[in-house]
C-alpha positions as CSV (number, residue, x, y, z in Angstrom):
1,M,58.0,164.3,-16.1
2,S,57.8,161.1,-14.1
3,Q,60.8,159.6,-12.2
4,P,62.7,157.0,-14.3
5,Y,62.3,153.4,-13.3
6,D,64.5,151.9,-10.6
7,L,64.1,149.5,-7.7
8,R,62.5,152.0,-5.4
9,K,59.9,153.0,-7.9
10,V,59.0,149.4,-8.4
11,L,58.7,148.7,-4.7
12,E,56.4,151.8,-4.3
13,E,54.1,150.3,-7.1
14,L,54.1,146.9,-5.4
15,K,53.0,148.5,-2.1
16,E,49.7,149.4,-3.9
17,L,49.0,145.8,-4.8
18,P,47.4,143.6,-2.1
19,G,49.5,140.7,-1.0
20,Q,52.5,141.5,-3.3
21,Y,54.8,143.3,-0.8
22,H,55.8,143.3,2.8
23,E,58.5,145.0,4.8
24,T,59.6,144.5,8.4
25,D,61.7,146.4,10.9
26,I,62.5,143.2,12.9
27,E,66.3,142.7,13.0
28,I,67.5,139.8,10.8
29,D,70.9,138.2,10.3
30,P,72.0,138.2,6.7
31,Q,74.0,135.0,7.4
32,A,71.6,132.2,6.5
33,E,68.7,133.6,8.6
34,L,67.3,136.0,6.0
35,S,67.1,133.3,3.3
36,G,65.9,130.8,5.8
37,V,63.0,133.1,6.7
38,Y,62.1,134.0,3.2
39,R,62.1,130.3,2.2
40,Y,58.9,129.9,4.2
41,I,57.3,133.2,3.1
42,G,57.8,133.4,-0.6
43,A,60.8,131.7,-2.2
44,G,58.9,128.9,-4.2
45,G,60.7,127.4,-7.2
46,T,62.8,124.3,-6.5
47,V,63.6,125.3,-2.9
48,K,63.3,122.5,-0.3
49,R,59.7,122.2,0.9
50,P,57.9,123.7,2.8
51,T,58.0,126.8,0.7
52,Q,55.4,128.9,-1.2
53,E,54.7,131.8,-3.5
54,G,54.4,134.9,-1.4
55,P,55.1,138.6,-1.3
56,A,58.3,140.4,-2.1
57,M,60.0,141.5,1.1
58,T,62.3,144.3,2.3
59,F,64.1,143.8,5.6
60,N,64.8,147.2,7.1
61,T,67.1,146.2,10.0
62,I,70.1,144.1,9.0
63,K,72.3,142.8,11.8
64,G,75.8,144.3,11.5
65,F,74.8,146.7,8.7
66,P,73.1,149.8,10.1
67,G,71.6,152.1,7.6
68,T,71.1,149.5,4.9
69,R,68.2,147.3,3.8
70,V,67.8,144.0,1.9
71,S,65.2,143.3,-0.7
72,I,64.3,139.8,-1.8
73,G,61.7,138.1,-4.0
74,T,60.7,141.0,-6.2
75,M,60.4,138.6,-9.1
76,A,59.5,135.5,-7.2
77,S,56.1,135.3,-8.8
78,R,55.3,135.3,-12.5
79,K,52.1,137.1,-11.9
80,R,54.0,139.8,-9.9
81,V,56.5,140.2,-12.8
82,G,53.5,140.8,-15.0
83,K,52.3,143.6,-12.7
84,I,55.9,145.0,-12.6
85,L,56.1,145.1,-16.4
86,H,52.4,146.2,-16.7
87,H,51.7,143.2,-19.0
88,D,49.7,139.9,-19.0
89,Y,51.9,137.3,-17.2
90,R,50.9,134.7,-19.7
91,T,52.5,136.5,-22.7
92,L,55.6,137.9,-21.0
93,G,57.7,135.7,-23.4
94,K,56.2,137.5,-26.4
95,L,56.7,140.9,-24.7
96,L,60.4,140.2,-24.3
97,Q,60.7,138.8,-27.8
98,Q,59.3,142.1,-29.1
99,S,61.7,144.0,-26.8
100,V,64.7,142.3,-28.2
101,E,63.6,143.2,-31.7
102,H,63.0,146.8,-30.9
103,P,65.8,147.8,-28.5
104,V,66.2,151.1,-26.7
105,K,69.8,152.0,-26.0
106,P,71.1,153.5,-22.8
107,V,72.0,157.2,-22.2
108,E,74.9,158.6,-20.2
109,V,74.3,161.0,-17.3
110,T,76.5,163.0,-15.0
111,Q,77.5,162.1,-11.4
112,A,75.1,164.7,-10.2
113,E,72.3,162.9,-11.9
114,A,73.3,159.5,-10.6
115,P,71.9,158.6,-7.2
116,V,74.2,155.6,-6.9
117,Q,77.2,157.9,-6.6
118,E,75.9,159.9,-3.7
119,V,78.4,158.1,-1.3
120,I,81.8,156.9,-2.5
121,H,84.2,154.5,-0.7
122,L,87.6,154.0,-2.3
123,A,89.5,150.8,-1.8
124,S,92.6,152.9,-1.1
125,E,91.1,154.1,2.1
126,A,92.7,152.5,5.2
127,D,89.5,151.2,6.7
128,F,87.9,150.0,3.4
129,D,86.3,146.5,3.7
130,I,83.6,145.5,1.3
131,R,82.4,142.8,3.7
132,K,81.4,145.6,6.1
133,L,79.8,147.9,3.5
134,L,77.7,145.3,1.6
135,P,75.1,143.3,3.5
136,A,75.5,140.4,1.2
137,P,73.6,137.3,2.6
138,T,74.5,133.7,2.6
139,N,71.7,131.3,1.6
140,T,72.7,128.5,3.9
141,E,75.1,127.9,6.8
142,E,77.5,126.0,4.6
143,D,77.9,128.6,1.8
144,A,81.4,129.5,0.8
145,G,80.7,133.0,2.1
146,P,78.5,136.1,1.6
147,Y,77.3,136.0,-2.0
148,I,76.2,138.7,-4.5
149,T,73.4,136.8,-6.3
150,M,71.7,139.8,-8.1
151,G,74.7,141.7,-9.3
152,V,74.6,142.8,-12.9
153,V,78.2,142.8,-14.2
154,L,78.8,145.5,-16.9
155,G,82.0,145.2,-19.0
156,S,83.4,146.0,-22.5
157,D,85.9,144.7,-24.9
158,P,89.4,146.3,-24.8
159,E,88.6,148.7,-27.7
160,K,85.3,149.8,-26.1
161,N,83.5,148.8,-29.3
162,M,81.2,146.4,-27.5
163,S,79.7,146.1,-24.0
164,D,77.4,143.7,-22.3
165,V,75.8,142.8,-19.0
166,T,75.6,139.4,-17.3
167,I,74.8,137.9,-13.9
168,H,77.3,135.6,-12.1
169,R,77.7,134.1,-8.7
170,M,80.2,136.2,-6.7
171,V,81.5,135.5,-3.3
172,L,83.1,138.1,-1.0
173,E,86.5,136.6,-0.2
174,D,88.3,139.4,1.7
175,K,88.2,143.1,2.2
176,D,88.8,143.9,-1.5
177,T,88.6,140.6,-3.3
178,I,85.6,138.9,-4.9
179,G,85.6,135.4,-6.4
180,M,83.5,135.4,-9.6
181,Y,82.4,132.2,-11.4
182,I,82.2,132.8,-15.1
183,M,80.6,129.7,-16.7
184,P,82.6,128.6,-19.8
185,G,81.0,129.4,-23.2
186,G,78.2,131.8,-24.1
187,R,78.8,134.6,-21.7
188,H,80.1,137.8,-23.4
189,I,81.8,139.1,-20.2
190,G,83.9,135.9,-20.4
191,H,84.7,136.6,-24.0
192,F,85.8,140.1,-23.2
193,H,87.9,138.9,-20.3
194,K,89.8,136.5,-22.6
195,Q,90.6,139.4,-24.8
196,F,92.0,141.3,-21.9
197,E,94.0,138.2,-20.8
198,A,95.5,138.1,-24.3
199,L,96.8,141.6,-23.6
200,N,97.8,140.6,-20.0
201,K,95.6,143.4,-18.7
202,P,93.0,143.5,-16.0
203,M,89.4,144.0,-17.2
204,P,87.5,146.9,-15.7
205,I,83.9,146.1,-14.7
206,T,81.1,147.5,-12.6
207,I,78.8,145.2,-10.5
208,N,75.4,146.9,-10.2
209,I,73.1,145.9,-7.4
210,G,69.5,147.0,-6.6
211,L,67.9,147.5,-9.9
212,D,64.6,147.7,-11.7
213,P,63.6,144.1,-12.4
214,A,63.4,144.9,-16.1
215,I,67.2,145.1,-16.1
216,A,67.7,141.8,-14.3
217,I,65.2,140.0,-16.7
218,G,66.7,141.5,-19.8
219,T,70.2,140.7,-18.6
220,T,69.7,136.9,-18.7
221,F,69.2,136.7,-22.5
222,E,71.9,134.6,-24.2
223,P,73.0,133.8,-27.7
224,P,71.7,133.2,-30.3
225,T,68.9,135.6,-29.4
226,T,71.4,138.3,-28.3
227,P,74.7,137.7,-30.2
228,L,78.1,139.2,-29.4
229,G,77.7,143.0,-29.7
230,Y,74.1,143.1,-28.4
231,N,73.9,144.7,-24.9
232,E,70.9,143.4,-23.0
233,L,70.4,146.8,-21.4
234,W,68.8,147.6,-24.7
235,V,66.1,145.1,-23.8
236,A,65.4,146.8,-20.5
237,G,65.1,150.1,-22.3
238,A,62.5,148.6,-24.6
239,L,60.5,147.1,-21.8
240,R,60.2,150.5,-20.1
241,Q,60.2,152.5,-23.3
242,E,62.9,154.7,-21.6
243,P,66.7,154.3,-21.8
244,V,68.7,152.9,-18.9
245,Q,70.8,155.6,-17.4
246,L,74.6,155.0,-17.2
247,V,77.3,157.0,-15.5
248,P,81.1,156.8,-15.7
249,G,82.8,155.0,-12.8
250,V,84.8,157.0,-10.2
251,A,87.7,154.5,-10.0
252,V,87.6,152.4,-13.2
253,D,87.2,153.1,-16.9
254,E,83.7,151.6,-17.2
255,L,80.1,152.7,-17.0
256,A,77.8,152.0,-14.1
257,I,74.0,151.9,-13.9
258,A,73.2,155.3,-12.5
259,R,70.0,154.4,-10.6
260,A,71.3,151.3,-8.9
261,E,71.5,151.1,-5.1
262,F,75.1,149.9,-4.9
263,V,77.9,149.7,-7.5
264,I,81.1,147.9,-7.0
265,E,83.8,149.1,-9.3
266,A,86.5,146.5,-9.9
267,E,88.9,144.7,-12.2
268,I,89.0,141.0,-13.2
269,L,92.6,140.1,-13.0
270,P,94.3,138.3,-15.9
271,H,95.5,134.7,-15.5
272,E,94.6,134.6,-11.8
273,T,92.1,132.2,-10.1
274,M,91.4,131.2,-6.5
275,Q,89.5,128.6,-4.5
276,E,85.9,129.6,-4.1
277,D,85.5,128.3,-0.6
278,I,89.0,129.4,0.6
279,N,87.5,130.8,3.8
280,T,85.2,127.9,4.7
281,H,86.6,124.8,3.1
282,T,83.1,123.2,3.1
283,G,83.4,122.1,-0.5
284,K,80.1,124.0,-1.1
285,A,79.4,127.2,-3.0
286,M,75.7,128.2,-2.7
287,P,72.3,126.8,-3.6
288,E,71.8,126.8,-7.4
289,F,68.6,126.8,-9.5
290,P,68.2,123.0,-9.8
291,G,67.6,122.9,-6.0
292,Y,71.0,121.5,-4.9
293,T,73.9,123.3,-3.4
294,G,76.6,123.8,-6.0
295,D,80.1,122.5,-5.4
296,A,82.8,125.1,-4.7
297,N,84.8,125.8,-7.8
298,P,88.6,125.3,-7.3
299,A,89.4,128.1,-9.8
300,V,87.1,131.2,-9.8
301,N,88.2,134.4,-11.3
302,V,89.8,136.9,-9.0
303,V,88.1,140.3,-8.9
304,K,89.9,143.2,-7.2
305,V,87.6,145.9,-5.9
306,K,88.6,149.6,-6.5
307,A,85.5,151.4,-5.1
308,V,82.0,151.0,-3.8
309,T,79.4,153.7,-4.4
310,H,75.8,153.7,-3.1
311,R,72.8,155.9,-2.4
312,F,72.8,158.1,0.7
313,D,69.4,157.1,2.0
314,R,69.4,153.5,3.3
315,P,70.7,151.8,0.2
316,I,69.0,148.5,-0.7
317,M,71.0,145.2,-1.2
318,Q,69.0,143.2,-3.7
319,T,69.4,139.4,-3.3
320,T,67.8,136.2,-4.3
321,I,67.7,132.5,-3.2
322,G,69.4,130.5,-5.9
323,P,66.6,127.8,-6.5
324,S,63.7,130.3,-5.9
325,E,60.9,131.3,-8.2
326,E,62.8,134.5,-8.8
327,H,65.4,132.6,-10.8
328,V,62.6,131.0,-12.8
329,S,61.4,134.5,-13.7
330,M,64.9,135.9,-14.6
331,A,66.1,132.9,-16.6
332,G,62.9,131.3,-17.8
333,I,61.0,134.3,-19.3
334,P,63.9,135.3,-21.6
335,T,64.3,131.7,-22.7
336,E,60.7,131.6,-23.6
337,A,61.1,134.7,-25.6
338,S,64.2,133.2,-27.4
339,I,62.3,130.0,-28.2
340,L,59.3,131.9,-29.6
341,G,61.6,134.1,-31.7
342,L,63.3,131.0,-33.1
343,V,60.3,128.9,-33.9
344,D,58.4,131.9,-35.3
345,K,61.1,132.3,-38.0
346,A,61.2,128.5,-38.8
347,I,57.6,127.4,-38.5
348,P,55.5,130.6,-38.1
349,G,52.1,130.3,-36.4
350,K,52.5,126.7,-35.1
351,V,53.8,127.4,-31.6
352,L,51.3,129.6,-29.8
353,N,53.1,130.0,-26.5
354,V,56.0,128.7,-24.4
355,Y,56.4,128.3,-20.6
356,N,59.6,127.4,-18.7
357,P,58.1,126.2,-15.4
358,P,59.6,126.2,-11.8
359,A,60.1,122.5,-12.0
360,G,63.0,123.1,-14.4
361,G,64.3,126.2,-12.6
362,G,63.5,128.3,-15.7
363,K,66.2,126.5,-17.7
364,L,65.8,122.8,-17.8
365,M,62.2,122.4,-19.0
366,T,59.9,124.0,-21.5
367,I,56.2,123.5,-22.3
368,M,55.2,124.3,-25.9
369,Q,51.6,124.9,-26.9
370,I,51.1,123.7,-30.5
371,H,48.6,124.7,-33.1
372,K,47.8,122.0,-35.8
373,E,45.7,123.4,-38.5
374,T,45.8,120.6,-41.2
375,E,47.1,117.1,-41.5
376,A,50.3,118.6,-43.0
377,D,51.1,120.0,-39.5
378,E,51.4,116.6,-38.0
379,G,55.0,116.2,-36.8
380,I,55.6,119.9,-36.8
381,Q,55.4,119.8,-33.0
382,R,58.5,117.6,-32.8
383,Q,60.4,119.8,-35.1
384,A,59.6,122.7,-32.9
385,A,60.9,120.8,-29.9
386,I,64.2,119.8,-31.7
387,L,64.7,123.5,-32.7
388,A,64.4,124.6,-29.1
389,L,66.8,121.8,-27.9
390,S,69.4,122.5,-30.5
391,A,69.5,126.3,-29.9
392,F,69.3,126.3,-26.1
393,K,71.7,123.7,-24.7
394,E,70.5,124.1,-21.1
395,L,67.0,122.7,-22.1
396,K,66.7,119.1,-21.0
397,T,63.0,118.3,-21.3
398,V,60.3,119.6,-23.7
399,I,56.6,118.8,-23.2
400,L,54.3,119.4,-26.2
401,V,50.6,120.1,-25.6
402,D,47.6,121.1,-27.7
403,E,46.1,124.6,-27.7
404,D,43.3,123.7,-25.3
405,V,45.8,123.0,-22.5
406,D,46.7,125.7,-20.0
407,I,50.6,125.6,-20.1
408,F,50.7,127.6,-16.8
409,D,48.7,124.9,-15.0
410,M,50.9,121.9,-14.3
411,N,47.8,119.8,-13.4
412,D,46.5,120.5,-16.9
413,V,49.9,119.6,-18.4
414,M,50.1,116.3,-16.4
415,W,46.5,115.5,-17.4
416,T,47.7,115.7,-21.0
417,L,50.5,113.2,-20.3
418,N,47.9,110.9,-18.7
419,T,45.2,111.0,-21.4
420,R,46.9,112.0,-24.6
421,F,50.2,110.2,-24.3
422,Q,51.6,106.7,-24.6
423,G,55.1,106.2,-23.4
424,D,56.1,103.6,-26.0
425,K,55.4,106.0,-28.9
426,D,55.4,109.6,-27.6
427,V,58.8,109.7,-25.9
428,I,61.7,110.9,-28.0
429,V,65.2,110.6,-26.4
430,L,68.3,112.3,-27.8
431,P,71.3,111.0,-25.9
432,G,74.8,112.4,-25.5
433,M,74.0,116.1,-25.8
434,R,75.3,119.1,-23.8
435,N,73.3,120.6,-20.9
436,H,73.8,122.6,-17.8
437,P,76.7,121.3,-15.6
438,L,74.7,122.1,-12.4
439,D,72.3,119.2,-13.0
440,P,73.8,116.5,-10.6
441,S,72.5,113.6,-12.7
442,E,74.8,114.7,-15.5
443,L,77.8,112.8,-14.2
444,P,79.7,109.9,-15.8
445,A,79.0,107.8,-12.6
446,Y,75.2,108.2,-13.1
447,N,75.3,106.8,-16.6
448,P,78.6,105.1,-17.3
449,G,79.6,104.8,-20.9
450,V,77.0,107.3,-22.1
451,I,77.9,110.4,-20.1
452,R,81.5,110.8,-20.9
453,Y,82.0,114.2,-19.2
454,R,80.2,116.3,-16.7
455,G,77.4,118.4,-18.3
456,M,76.4,115.8,-20.9
457,S,72.7,114.7,-20.9
458,A,70.0,112.9,-22.7
459,K,67.4,115.3,-23.9
460,T,63.7,114.1,-23.7
461,I,60.7,115.2,-25.8
462,L,57.3,114.2,-24.4
463,D,54.7,114.6,-27.1
464,G,51.3,115.1,-25.5
465,T,49.6,116.4,-28.7
466,V,46.7,114.5,-30.2
467,P,47.3,113.1,-33.7
468,F,45.5,115.4,-36.1
469,D,43.3,112.7,-37.6
470,M,42.1,111.7,-34.1
471,K,41.1,115.1,-32.7
472,E,37.4,114.2,-32.5
473,H,38.2,111.5,-29.9
474,F,39.9,114.0,-27.5
475,V,37.4,116.8,-27.2
476,R,37.1,118.1,-23.6
477,A,33.7,118.2,-21.9
478,Q,31.9,121.3,-23.3
479,F,30.5,123.5,-20.5
480,K,28.2,126.4,-21.1
481,E,30.0,129.7,-21.5
482,V,28.8,132.1,-18.9
483,S,30.2,135.6,-19.2
484,D,28.8,137.1,-15.9
485,W,29.7,134.2,-13.6
486,Q,31.5,136.5,-11.2
487,K,28.2,138.1,-10.0
488,Y,27.5,135.0,-8.0
489,L,30.5,135.7,-5.8
490,D,29.3,139.2,-4.9
């Protein structure tokens, strides 16, 4: 019987793929240096240039944290994600859509079967300090502190009828305190926390770090695709066709992911908040997916740590750079799946594929490939765009292209907007809608009188599809099909 999937198994598979993985024994400082180095090697996304798509990396020698390692960039390439999930990178959205529809639920294992509980540190111990146990990096020198950027939070409602997983930005504030930003609306962990607050009780959670990328990608699904009561660990199980293994916590009444590298067991306190940058007072939090450093939140939730467990053999801290290509993979591919699922129900067969590119951080932009079969399909492309914008409030821009356009090639997409597009008739603007509050252009000062509150935005549809009755005027140059062209490279 083969070993269940976890981060270590994935890294071993990546080692067999040329150019996809690199590790180093050179000592590196997790405070700004690690992210600063990986920015040049493989971050990509909306990170400040110069950057590039490069290998995933493991740093084996972490300054101040002997015996631990840091992994970064596992998903910082869509093609690499395809290799990790053993699927064509161009149809990952469809794979995830199918996984949502055919879930595989987790199973519970014992502590003896859970590698993550090989070593246990209780917060009640006199020398306990999470800041000395966890090599959590900072992305920049002005960050509010060391951040957990790839921690999957697992929690349940007070009656234990429902559970869910989400990813939040979490900063280490002191020896047993974490500041967690729970974005208002849409996150089920936030919903459960409100239920605990109504009872004036702390909410037990586990923060799971160092995971199979299938878990991280599945975790980022949101409503309406995964409604309240749907635990996204079911998606990860479907992707691997094996259930995620869970184990009871040692210090809180909640389950943890058994094959994680680290688990933080903790409680979200009711009715308590704190200043996110209480230790630095920089006014900054950490770099976020649009490419800018987010403002420190004046009132993040207070999380009290009860225990940290980890693997015995050099546990791996998994981290990411906020604006990197890795965020695009985690946030963008599930959104593609959600859009495909929605439009397939409403207008089946008309949207062939969807891509959320790095230019939008995986959230702000989508490219939709449209199939027009008859004249009755004219206009259906704009309905598809409106469907996507209405269901996924974080989408800001939708680009519509024909089926002969490679949606994964931005040169091909921009070619469409230069040769099949007229700005005075093919731009549709929907003002005054909600969007992601991390977009810095969504401020009242940017567009006074129209943007009333932060997080409002105009949504834009760019229709680069050819009118059905004019298709014969837009046929691309027809080159001879040669099936054995690769022999000329031998």
